[in-house]
N, C-alpha and C positions, 0 to 999 in steps of 0.2 A: 481686416484682410488676413485670410486663411493662409496657412503655410504654402498650400499649393498655390493660391493666388499670387502670394508674393513671389514664389518660384516661376509662375508664368510671367509675372511682371518682368522678372530679371531677365529671362530668357527673351522676352520680345524686345527689350531695350537693347540686350546686347547683341542679339540678331541683327536688328536695324541698324545698330552702329557699325557693327563688321561689314555687313554688306555695302554700308555707306563709305567705309573707309577703302575697302576692296574695289569699289567702284570708281573712287577717286585716283586710287593708286593705277587702275588700270586706264584711265582717260589721260593722267600725266605720261604714261609710256607709250601710248598709242601715237597714232598718226594726228592727233588733234588736240596737242598739249595744251592750247588755249581756251578750250571748253571748261566750263565748270560741270559739276553733277546736274545742277538744276537747269542748266543751259541743255544738257545734252535730254533732259526730260522733255524740256519744249520741243526739241525737233523730233523726239518720239512722238509726241501729240500731234505735231504737224501731220507726220506721216500717218498717223491713224486717222485722223480728221479728215484727209483730204477725201474730197467728195466730187470732183469734176475731172475731166480727162486729162488735163494739163498737171494734175498733181497738187494743184492749189487748195489751200483749206482756208476757211473762212475765220477771221480772228474771234469772232463770237464762239464757233464750235470747239476752236483750240482752247479758248479761256475755259468754258464749261468742261472739257476733258479733263484740264488741270484743276478745276474747282478754284479758279483764282478770278480776279477782276479783270477787265478789259484792259484798265489803267496798270496793272502790274504786267500784263502780257505785253503792252504795249512798249513798256522800258526794255522788257528781255529781246522782243523781236528787233527793236532799234538796235541793240547791242549786237546780237546775231546777224542782222544786216550788215553792221560795220565790219565785223569780223569775215563775212563772206559766205555765211552758212544759209542766210535766208533771203528771198527777194520778196519786197512788199510791192503791190499794186492794188489799183481800184478795179472795181467791176465795171464790165463794159456796159452792161445795161443798167446797173444802179450803181452810180458812183458813190453812194454812201456805204457801200459793202466794201471793206478791205480784206484783201486774200495775202496770204503768204504760201511761198513755194520753195521747197528745198533745192539748195544747189548741189552741184556734183559733191563738193568738198562736204556737205551735210549727209548726203548719202552714203560716202566713205567713212565718214564718222559714225552713222548709225550701224553701218555693217561690222565696223571693229567693235563696237559696243555689244550689238546681238551675240557676237563671237565669244566675248567675254560672259555675257549669262548663260550661253550653252555651255561653255567649260566649267563655270561655277556649278550649275544645276546637276550636270554630268558627274563631276567630282562628289558633290554632295550626296547624290542618289547612289554613286557607287559603296557607300558606306553603309547604307541601308537595303534590307530585305524588301522583297516584292510587297510583302505584306505590311511592313513599315513605311513604305512608300504610299501605298494605297490610304493606310489610316491617316497619315501626315496630310495627305492631299484633301482627304475629307474634313480633317481638323482645320487646315487653313481655309479651305473654302469656306467653311462655317465663321470664322474669323473675320474673313474679307468681308462677307456678308454683313457681319454686325459693324465693322468699320464704314461700311458703304452707307449705313442707315445713318451715322452720326452727323 
């Protein structure tokens, strides 16, 4: 590993850990203290995977969005259902299809979490020039594409 690669590795590991630490602290201070970061990410995936008018998302679509197995998702959904953040139901036309929908508590948690991300990005961007933001965005897009291929 070259010196620059070692430095990049250190930055990636440290930034990931810093963001995770800040996210955990934000959730603990927010309205939904009983959620973990992983559970918050499941709620985000349900929101992004919602395909019908009711806002429900198929379990398969949510699992694919998170790159996890349906079994792993089922465990998380059961926990989130017990905590009052998700409602699980069977499809009306196809009883094999299981969907999940966000509750009002989940929507409140997601709003709070989105505000955390907006504040975090705004504060980080305030330290950079427009040129630095553009260069960072380009580099991060490249890294994102690389990680998506793995």
